[in-house]
N, C-alpha and C positions, 0 to 999 in steps of 0.2 A: 503494499500500500504506500509506495514511496515514489510512484512514477508521477512525473510532471504533468499538470493540467495546463493548457494554454486557454485562456479566457478571452474571447473576441468581442471587443466592444467598440462599435462605431459611435461617434459623438457628433452632434450638431446643436448648438444652442440649448444645451440642457443644463447650464450652470445651476439653475434652481433645484435641480434634481440629483446631479451626478455625485455630489458629496455622499448622499445617503446610499447611492448604489455602490460607490466604492467602499463604504464602511461595511456594507453587507458582505462584500468579498473579503475584507480584512477580518470579519468576524467568523469565517469558515473554520470549522473544526479541522478540516484537512488543510494543512499548511504549505503543500508543495504545489504551488501554482505560479504562473506569471499572468499579470493582466496587461494586455495590449490594447491600449486606447488609441484609436485613430480618429483624430478630429478633422472635420470637413470644413475648415475655415469658419469656425463659430465667431459670431459678432458680439456675443454677450460675455459673461465673466467665466466661461468655462475654463479658460487658461489659468485664471487666478485660483480657481477652486482645485484643479488638478495638480498644479505646482506645489501645493501643500503636501501632497503624498509622495512626491518623487524621491524623497530620501529613502523610501522602501525600494530596495533594488528589484523587487519582484514586479514593480510597476513601470511599464514603458509607455511613453507618451509620443506619438508620432503625428505629424501634422501634414495634411495634404496641401500641395502647393496652390491648387485651385478647388473650388466647390465642385464635387464630383459625384455625390450621391452615395447612398449606404452600400450599394454593390461594390464600387471601387474601394471604399474604405474596408469592407469585409475581406475583399480579396487581398489587400495589402497586409491586413493583419494575419490572414492564413499563411501568406508567404513568410512572414516573420516568425510564425509560430514554431516552437521547439519541442512541445509536449507530445506525449503518447496520446493523451486525451485531449479532445478539442471540445470546449463548452462555449455557450453563447449567452451574453447578457447585454441588452440595450442599456444605454446610459441613463434611463430613467426607470428601469425595474429593479426588482429586489429579489435576493435568495434568502431562504432560511439558513441558519447557521450550519446544519448538518447536510445541506444539499449535496456537496461534492462528495463527502465521505459516504453517504447512503448510495448515491448513484454509482459510484466506482465499485463499491461492495456488490451491488446488485448486478453490475455487468460482468464483473470477475466471477462471481459465484455461479452464474448461469452461462458463462461463455458468450456473452452478447457483445456486439461491436457498435451498436447504435441504439439509443434509448432516449426516453423522455419522461416527464413526470406530470402530475396534475398542477394547477395553479389556481389562485384566486385573483380576482380583480380589485384594485384599489383605485381611489380618485387622486386628484392633483394634491390633496392634503395627505395623502398616504393612509387614508381610512378605507377598510374593506366596504365594497358596495353590495355585498351579499351574494355575488355571483362566483361560482366555482366551476372550473372546466376540466374534464378528463377526456378519455379517448379510447379507441380500440386497444385490447391487450397486445395485439400483434398487427404491424402494417408492412404488408409486402410491397414489392415494387408496383404491383397492380392497384393496391389499395392506396398508395401514395398518389398515383395519378388521379384517383378519384377525388382527393381532398387533401389539403394541408391540416392534418388533424392535430398537430402538436403546437404548442406556443414556443417560438424561438428561444425564450429565456429558459426553457426547460431541457433543451436538447443537448447530448453529448454523444461524440462518437469517437472510435478508436482509430487514430491516424495511421497506425501500423498497417491496419487492414484496409482502410479507405484510401489512404494516400492524400496527396494535395488536391483540394477542390478549388476551382476557379470558376466563376459564373459569368454570364453575359451582363453587360452594363444595362441592366433594365431598372427603371426608377422605382417600380413597385413589385411586390412579390419575389424580391430577391432572396429572402430567406427560403421560401418555398422552391425557388430554383436550386438552392444548395441541397435541399432534402431529396429533390428528384435525382440528383447525382449520386447522393450517398446510398440511397436505397437500391442502387443498381449494384452496390458492393455488399449490402447487408441488410436484412430485415430489421425494423425498428420495434422495440418492445417497451410497454408501459410500466414504469415503477409507479405502482397505484398509492403514491402518497403525494400530499400537497407540500411542495418544497420551494415554491417560488410565487411571487406577487407581481402581476401585470399592471402597470399604470395605465389606466383608460383616460386619455387626455382629449380635450376639445380638439378638432381638427385631424384626429387620427384616421387611418384608412378605414377602419370599421364603421366610422360614422359617415362615410361617403355613400352616395346613392348606388342603386344596383347597376345602372347603366355604365358607371365608371368602373365598377367591379368587374363587369363582364369584359369590358375593354382590356382591363389589366391582365385578367386571366387569359384571354385570347392572346395577348402579346407574350405572356410567359410561355405557353405552349408553341407559338410560332416562332418566336425569336431566341428564347433560351434553350428550348428543346428541339428546334429546327424541324417541327412538324409541319406537314403541308396544310393548307388552309382548311380543307375538310375535316382532317383529323383534329386540328386545333378548335374548330367549331364544336364538334362532337365532345371533345374533352372539356370544353367550356360549359356546355350544357349539362354534362354529367357532374361537374364541379358544383354547379347551382343546386342540382338535386341533393347531393351528398352534404352540402352546406346546410340545407334545411334539416336534413337528418341529424347532423351533428347537434344543431340547436335543440332538437327534440330529445335526442338520446344522451348527450354528453354535456350539456350545459344546464346548470342548476341555479335557480335564483333569478 
């Protein structure tokens, strides 16, 4: 249980939240990690907040030369990662203190190479809004194409098995684009415990209309997965169906 975990954290104008996020990493019971923060030209006080933590050699702060989007930031962090385990945490979300310890044990004990956990939603003041999210116990490649079942902040995979992941420069759904690549190397398994807190903010993707969501999903399959137009359309329709199913079966509150 001493393998390095590389934590991938893109940031953009989250100075209001990133302190609490970094603190949730520092509070982990599993101490063998590196936190790679890639800032995408923030214009708020993100620099000032992050600089307070750079005395900890486990924390690395990288800045993009130009504002490039989360896909480019995640790709850069993944190229820098040195860990056996790759975990993801956006700069406004939070982990429970035993998240890494429990997830690594779960994967090692069962021989899994790709996993995720349950999470709850919190508001901009870090208060729980009563909503909890889980998902299927096992997600195959086929199941992953149906829908993005997991929250990005809960995902971990074994880099020795999966290798280096780099995704297309799409502005939305770039986390889903990663999982579609990882699932070609390993099935994904649910650790059925609530180990993360997702911050629901005004202006988030989940608050946008269905037409925009349809457009973004189509672009995901067409551009990131290089599917033909018909296949991209069919996958988008399937995605909408399974999105409704997820809300019925796996979202409470």
